[in-house]
Legacy VTK file of the C-alpha trace (Angstrom):
# vtk DataFile Version 3.0
C-alpha trace
ASCII
DATASET POLYDATA
POINTS 417 float
-37.743 -33.125 36.487
-40.171 -35.856 37.976
-43.587 -34.623 38.893
-43.003 -36.602 42.273
-39.853 -37.682 44.745
-37.976 -40.684 43.437
-38.904 -42.702 46.134
-42.602 -42.193 45.647
-42.343 -42.744 41.822
-42.027 -46.421 41.705
-45.491 -46.904 43.780
-47.298 -44.209 42.111
-46.622 -44.691 38.458
-49.199 -47.367 37.038
-47.648 -49.800 34.288
-48.501 -49.407 30.584
-51.149 -51.122 28.974
-48.674 -53.900 27.219
-45.410 -55.181 29.059
-43.758 -55.458 25.492
-44.043 -53.375 22.282
-42.659 -54.696 19.154
-43.602 -54.468 15.317
-46.874 -55.791 14.085
-46.856 -58.752 11.977
-48.267 -56.441 8.990
-45.902 -53.805 9.532
-42.998 -56.045 9.925
-44.023 -57.873 6.175
-44.443 -54.325 4.611
-41.301 -52.627 6.319
-39.034 -56.016 5.581
-40.588 -55.806 1.579
-39.749 -52.180 1.566
-36.123 -52.536 2.900
-35.457 -55.851 0.649
-36.543 -53.553 -2.472
-34.065 -50.953 -1.830
-31.435 -53.181 -0.941
-31.909 -55.120 -4.179
-32.029 -51.812 -5.855
-28.602 -50.892 -4.238
-27.139 -54.630 -5.326
-28.683 -54.278 -8.800
-26.705 -50.771 -8.941
-23.679 -52.172 -7.278
-23.718 -54.969 -10.122
-23.558 -52.444 -13.037
-20.902 -50.328 -11.686
-18.702 -53.274 -11.117
-19.483 -54.252 -14.571
-18.552 -50.771 -15.598
-15.199 -50.673 -13.486
-14.069 -54.097 -15.205
-13.844 -52.206 -18.943
-12.804 -48.860 -17.129
-10.897 -49.185 -14.241
-10.701 -46.033 -12.567
-10.625 -44.119 -9.215
-14.519 -42.586 -9.657
-15.953 -45.786 -10.314
-14.047 -47.624 -7.099
-15.663 -44.394 -5.456
-19.133 -45.130 -6.706
-18.775 -48.775 -6.113
-17.617 -47.760 -2.447
-20.469 -45.606 -2.223
-23.023 -48.431 -3.469
-22.215 -51.120 -1.180
-21.702 -49.066 1.994
-25.999 -48.375 0.914
-26.679 -51.697 0.671
-25.127 -53.062 3.683
-26.875 -49.859 5.544
-30.329 -50.947 4.396
-29.538 -54.634 5.386
-28.254 -53.374 8.726
-31.919 -51.244 8.694
-33.750 -54.343 7.900
-32.032 -56.256 10.656
-32.104 -53.431 13.098
-36.472 -53.015 12.518
-36.859 -57.121 12.475
-35.347 -57.191 16.057
-37.012 -53.289 17.692
-38.675 -54.141 20.627
-39.414 -52.546 24.187
-39.713 -54.062 27.002
-41.767 -52.754 30.409
-40.752 -54.386 34.081
-41.612 -53.582 37.125
-38.495 -51.571 37.934
-37.214 -50.788 34.347
-37.404 -50.209 30.405
-35.330 -52.086 28.031
-35.220 -52.034 24.497
-33.870 -54.125 21.809
-32.380 -53.037 18.573
-29.660 -54.240 16.310
-27.165 -56.457 17.955
-27.794 -55.515 21.719
-29.696 -54.102 24.352
-30.289 -51.074 26.561
-31.867 -50.908 29.610
-32.973 -47.205 31.988
-34.425 -47.492 35.697
-38.220 -46.143 35.619
-37.114 -43.974 38.415
-34.321 -42.841 36.462
-36.386 -42.092 33.356
-35.916 -38.048 32.338
-38.798 -37.968 29.917
-38.869 -38.405 26.366
-39.055 -37.127 22.630
-40.333 -37.771 19.546
-40.095 -37.688 15.660
-41.500 -39.158 12.518
-39.753 -42.625 13.012
-38.453 -42.985 16.942
-39.491 -42.055 20.461
-36.784 -41.738 22.410
-36.402 -42.256 26.420
-33.442 -40.272 28.135
-31.748 -41.112 31.393
-32.068 -38.751 34.198
-28.717 -39.487 35.251
-26.559 -40.132 32.316
-26.567 -37.300 30.213
-26.751 -38.550 26.210
-27.870 -42.051 27.365
-31.113 -43.372 25.974
-33.311 -46.201 24.601
-35.526 -45.417 21.347
-38.446 -47.623 20.292
-40.061 -47.604 16.577
-43.432 -45.661 16.300
-44.618 -48.564 14.202
-45.115 -51.169 17.125
-48.229 -52.103 17.861
-49.891 -50.016 20.733
-47.552 -47.086 20.468
-50.269 -44.690 20.491
-50.975 -46.229 24.154
-47.141 -46.225 25.408
-46.721 -42.537 24.273
-49.855 -41.617 26.264
-48.783 -43.557 29.236
-45.103 -41.588 28.753
-46.955 -38.081 28.218
-48.861 -38.365 31.773
-46.251 -39.248 33.905
-43.021 -37.514 31.891
-41.926 -34.567 30.307
-41.800 -34.075 26.664
-38.213 -33.030 26.232
-38.675 -31.158 22.860
-41.227 -29.058 24.698
-38.838 -28.281 27.901
-35.839 -27.738 25.282
-38.073 -25.257 22.763
-39.382 -23.201 25.685
-36.191 -22.613 27.181
-34.688 -21.486 23.662
-37.533 -19.243 23.270
-36.740 -17.761 26.825
-32.883 -17.688 25.857
-34.017 -15.481 22.828
-36.200 -13.450 24.593
-33.566 -12.461 27.096
-30.909 -11.907 24.536
-30.118 -8.018 24.576
-27.910 -7.813 21.520
-31.011 -9.181 19.600
-33.021 -5.898 20.907
-33.403 -3.683 23.462
-37.021 -4.955 24.585
-39.204 -8.153 24.088
-41.041 -6.640 21.323
-38.186 -5.482 19.594
-36.699 -8.774 19.821
-39.860 -10.853 18.703
-40.517 -8.422 15.509
-36.965 -9.247 14.636
-37.140 -12.926 14.845
-40.784 -12.662 12.743
-38.335 -10.452 10.216
-36.103 -13.007 10.015
-38.662 -16.109 9.736
-39.893 -13.809 6.336
-36.311 -13.354 5.379
-35.534 -16.964 5.395
-38.524 -18.425 3.976
-38.053 -15.922 1.055
-34.413 -17.434 0.754
-35.390 -20.837 0.940
-37.958 -20.674 -2.174
-35.486 -18.740 -4.085
-33.193 -21.024 -3.700
-35.798 -23.911 -4.501
-36.648 -22.198 -7.889
-32.830 -21.356 -8.330
-31.705 -25.042 -8.473
-34.859 -25.883 -10.544
-33.544 -23.543 -12.848
-29.961 -24.306 -12.917
-30.978 -28.205 -13.236
-32.648 -27.248 -16.731
-30.315 -24.338 -17.816
-28.763 -26.491 -20.826
-31.983 -26.098 -22.426
-31.755 -22.325 -22.057
-28.497 -21.690 -23.390
-29.051 -17.442 -23.852
-29.962 -17.786 -19.838
-26.365 -19.872 -19.422
-24.144 -17.533 -18.117
-26.597 -14.951 -16.038
-27.788 -18.384 -14.844
-24.361 -19.496 -13.525
-23.530 -16.463 -12.372
-26.195 -16.212 -10.022
-25.720 -19.675 -8.554
-22.332 -18.797 -7.888
-23.330 -15.701 -5.875
-26.768 -16.846 -4.554
-24.981 -18.502 -1.323
-23.377 -15.146 -0.515
-26.365 -13.575 -0.330
-27.598 -16.027 2.381
-24.250 -15.503 4.291
-24.988 -12.156 4.110
-28.428 -12.611 5.718
-26.660 -14.784 8.249
-24.345 -12.093 9.258
-27.327 -9.086 8.729
-29.506 -11.570 11.361
-26.842 -13.124 13.239
-28.337 -15.036 16.486
-31.347 -15.304 14.507
-30.771 -17.585 11.316
-29.333 -20.695 11.590
-28.127 -23.458 8.585
-29.464 -26.428 10.872
-32.026 -28.845 9.881
-35.521 -27.655 10.619
-36.680 -31.649 9.445
-34.756 -32.764 12.164
-36.317 -34.401 14.982
-40.037 -33.903 15.909
-41.505 -30.385 15.187
-41.499 -29.171 18.791
-37.821 -30.267 18.651
-37.372 -27.797 15.965
-36.844 -24.622 17.980
-37.832 -21.025 17.847
-34.984 -20.118 15.069
-35.560 -20.077 11.131
-32.992 -22.070 9.102
-32.091 -21.073 5.508
-30.353 -24.683 5.052
-32.361 -25.322 2.085
-31.110 -21.898 0.531
-27.684 -22.631 0.812
-27.296 -26.282 0.014
-29.768 -26.662 -2.716
-28.133 -24.067 -4.837
-24.858 -25.336 -3.970
-25.557 -29.340 -4.720
-27.003 -27.883 -8.259
-23.675 -26.454 -9.309
-22.023 -29.562 -8.494
-24.229 -31.250 -10.354
-23.911 -29.069 -13.407
-20.176 -30.383 -13.742
-21.373 -33.876 -15.030
-22.461 -31.415 -18.264
-21.156 -28.411 -18.720
-17.461 -28.370 -19.981
-14.997 -31.379 -20.710
-11.891 -30.300 -18.532
-8.737 -32.171 -19.088
-6.285 -30.759 -15.859
-8.368 -30.591 -12.704
-5.201 -29.201 -10.254
-5.811 -25.703 -11.066
-9.806 -26.337 -10.475
-8.654 -28.517 -6.660
-6.798 -25.433 -5.641
-9.523 -22.945 -6.623
-12.107 -25.486 -5.128
-10.524 -25.591 -1.480
-10.143 -21.478 -1.414
-13.753 -20.991 -3.026
-15.068 -23.350 -0.428
-13.140 -22.390 2.232
-14.192 -18.920 2.410
-17.555 -19.946 2.541
-16.849 -22.352 5.440
-15.408 -19.918 7.263
-17.649 -16.890 7.070
-20.696 -19.848 7.549
-18.788 -20.662 10.820
-18.752 -17.437 12.028
-21.754 -15.886 11.138
-23.852 -19.048 12.813
-21.372 -18.636 15.794
-23.746 -17.236 18.292
-26.464 -20.745 17.699
-24.475 -22.998 18.969
-25.473 -22.780 22.355
-29.155 -23.555 21.071
-29.491 -27.384 20.946
-32.059 -26.937 18.352
-30.159 -24.827 15.772
-27.096 -27.734 15.904
-29.009 -30.383 14.034
-27.606 -30.796 10.635
-25.338 -27.719 11.032
-21.857 -28.908 10.553
-23.240 -31.319 7.717
-24.971 -28.648 6.011
-21.744 -26.662 6.237
-19.269 -29.076 5.097
-21.561 -30.543 2.206
-22.807 -26.709 1.078
-18.846 -26.081 1.115
-17.754 -28.643 -0.721
-20.268 -28.926 -3.413
-20.064 -24.652 -3.349
-16.111 -24.547 -4.132
-15.804 -27.545 -6.697
-19.122 -26.588 -8.678
-18.131 -22.817 -8.968
-14.623 -23.756 -9.786
-15.206 -25.873 -12.382
-18.131 -23.650 -14.217
-16.148 -20.677 -13.481
-12.879 -21.838 -15.188
-15.001 -22.543 -18.547
-17.655 -19.433 -18.172
-15.094 -16.751 -17.473
-12.484 -18.031 -20.281
-12.669 -15.289 -23.107
-8.912 -16.762 -24.681
-8.913 -17.894 -28.361
-8.927 -21.531 -28.099
-6.553 -23.805 -30.260
-8.178 -25.943 -32.922
-6.983 -29.559 -33.634
-8.239 -32.397 -35.573
-8.567 -36.128 -34.625
-9.742 -39.519 -36.065
-12.640 -41.199 -34.761
-11.105 -45.056 -33.481
-13.822 -46.770 -31.854
-17.796 -45.384 -30.990
-19.737 -46.763 -28.237
-23.398 -45.977 -26.348
-23.822 -46.622 -22.768
-27.547 -46.931 -22.474
-29.433 -46.078 -18.858
-31.723 -43.839 -17.782
-30.020 -41.278 -19.756
-28.111 -42.397 -22.663
-24.296 -41.570 -23.069
-21.972 -41.264 -26.285
-18.444 -41.920 -26.196
-15.654 -41.546 -28.785
-12.317 -43.132 -28.840
-9.762 -40.408 -30.919
-6.235 -40.897 -31.719
-3.523 -38.657 -29.902
-4.360 -34.847 -30.302
-3.030 -31.937 -28.626
-2.002 -32.379 -25.008
-3.449 -36.022 -25.390
-0.722 -38.517 -25.950
-2.189 -41.882 -26.265
-5.998 -42.430 -27.926
-8.413 -41.154 -25.679
-12.126 -41.871 -25.027
-14.550 -38.711 -24.504
-17.967 -38.249 -24.389
-19.668 -36.079 -27.401
-23.280 -34.968 -27.293
-25.933 -37.463 -28.813
-26.918 -35.540 -31.880
-23.516 -34.826 -32.976
-22.282 -38.473 -32.339
-25.374 -40.036 -34.674
-23.455 -37.820 -37.378
-20.361 -39.261 -37.211
-18.776 -42.586 -38.324
-16.017 -44.702 -37.304
-12.706 -43.056 -39.202
-14.026 -39.429 -39.819
-12.058 -36.601 -38.781
-13.496 -34.328 -35.750
-12.625 -30.943 -34.769
-11.739 -29.934 -31.491
-11.232 -26.728 -29.750
-8.932 -26.299 -26.876
-9.441 -23.656 -24.049
-6.712 -22.721 -21.863
-9.409 -21.948 -19.012
-9.742 -19.012 -16.645
-8.381 -21.012 -13.897
-5.420 -22.837 -16.193
-7.009 -26.158 -16.339
-7.306 -26.965 -19.905
-10.854 -27.868 -21.315
-12.078 -28.764 -24.985
-15.175 -28.559 -27.219
-15.621 -31.551 -30.057
-17.210 -30.271 -33.389
-17.022 -26.857 -32.551
-16.430 -24.576 -35.932
LINES 1 418
417 0 1 2 3 4 5 6 7 8 9 10 11 12 13 14 15 16 17 18 19 20 21 22 23 24 25 26 27 28 29 30 31 32 33 34 35 36 37 38 39 40 41 42 43 44 45 46 47 48 49 50 51 52 53 54 55 56 57 58 59 60 61 62 63 64 65 66 67 68 69 70 71 72 73 74 75 76 77 78 79 80 81 82 83 84 85 86 87 88 89 90 91 92 93 94 95 96 97 98 99 100 101 102 103 104 105 106 107 108 109 110 111 112 113 114 115 116 117 118 119 120 121 122 123 124 125 126 127 128 129 130 131 132 133 134 135 136 137 138 139 140 141 142 143 144 145 146 147 148 149 150 151 152 153 154 155 156 157 158 159 160 161 162 163 164 165 166 167 168 169 170 171 172 173 174 175 176 177 178 179 180 181 182 183 184 185 186 187 188 189 190 191 192 193 194 195 196 197 198 199 200 201 202 203 204 205 206 207 208 209 210 211 212 213 214 215 216 217 218 219 220 221 222 223 224 225 226 227 228 229 230 231 232 233 234 235 236 237 238 239 240 241 242 243 244 245 246 247 248 249 250 251 252 253 254 255 256 257 258 259 260 261 262 263 264 265 266 267 268 269 270 271 272 273 274 275 276 277 278 279 280 281 282 283 284 285 286 287 288 289 290 291 292 293 294 295 296 297 298 299 300 301 302 303 304 305 306 307 308 309 310 311 312 313 314 315 316 317 318 319 320 321 322 323 324 325 326 327 328 329 330 331 332 333 334 335 336 337 338 339 340 341 342 343 344 345 346 347 348 349 350 351 352 353 354 355 356 357 358 359 360 361 362 363 364 365 366 367 368 369 370 371 372 373 374 375 376 377 378 379 380 381 382 383 384 385 386 387 388 389 390 391 392 393 394 395 396 397 398 399 400 401 402 403 404 405 406 407 408 409 410 411 412 413 414 415 416
């Protein structure tokens, strides 16, 4: 990939404008303050979750604490990495310092470079997968990039060209080059339509509780829409992916359109709605149905995108999207359908209020501690709507409706007639 033989290479390529590239003082200060603020925010969330876990121990509280701790540690490491990031250009080699160590590539072994929004990557010719990286925020980065582009290829452009040629030569996508190009343009239009529909549907699912008349059709549409995306992937098999089009630089994103947004956003929003819709008492049937629904979606996506895995750009985030969307869709759809499709007659119960509390935050949450009722053999705390909470006092009697659940996972309503 070198424009000149390796033996002449070192004698022809002039050195870059600077021998060392690192963050400027102003950039270092700005990024340091930003990362410290993010780390402090994570530490504050960790403290709040820890306080809550002391009051109400449970697996969910511990899981959230672990996630907050991982967040804090990640940004501390990112801060340390940014502060140390530098590139040194010597006569015969490039040396990058980052995090706890350093890496080097001989100039004669440099295959080319790639760029994205945050980093520039320098790839080895003799060691596939081995690379150095330098932050795009270092002082003199523009001059460094100009030096690299003068003497080495942009590997993103090379990859994009190779993948475009591969698609144009694939007879499974059409009998002629014109037919393949037309089909690719059509797939791009379908991808745009599905992605925008997915965004609008996700916004609708977010505010669905404010429109009770639209709740049932909205949830049904949310459950069915990911399968419309799967159908499009199979219809345009080999032309539609679920890769991350934002990963890498614009030239590295490849010629294939992606429906990642259309698949991921509604699936995540279904899972998000489970925090607000229905109060479930037994999760066993829901976990079983979630595994079945999510597993079917994952298999359909895995088979539908199998023809794309030879294209490197189509693999950016593919498996992450597949796993996250399948898990979120499986759990969200099972949980919501358990309540939405439950048409059995509920069993009425009564309980007395033992204690009341409000959990203040960006969204206030209201809790009642009730005497044993129905399947609850011990006094237990439940969450109730704020408007209903404000009508009660300690010692009052509340009405509850116990539903069997479409999947067999019981759920209840408080204050229902």
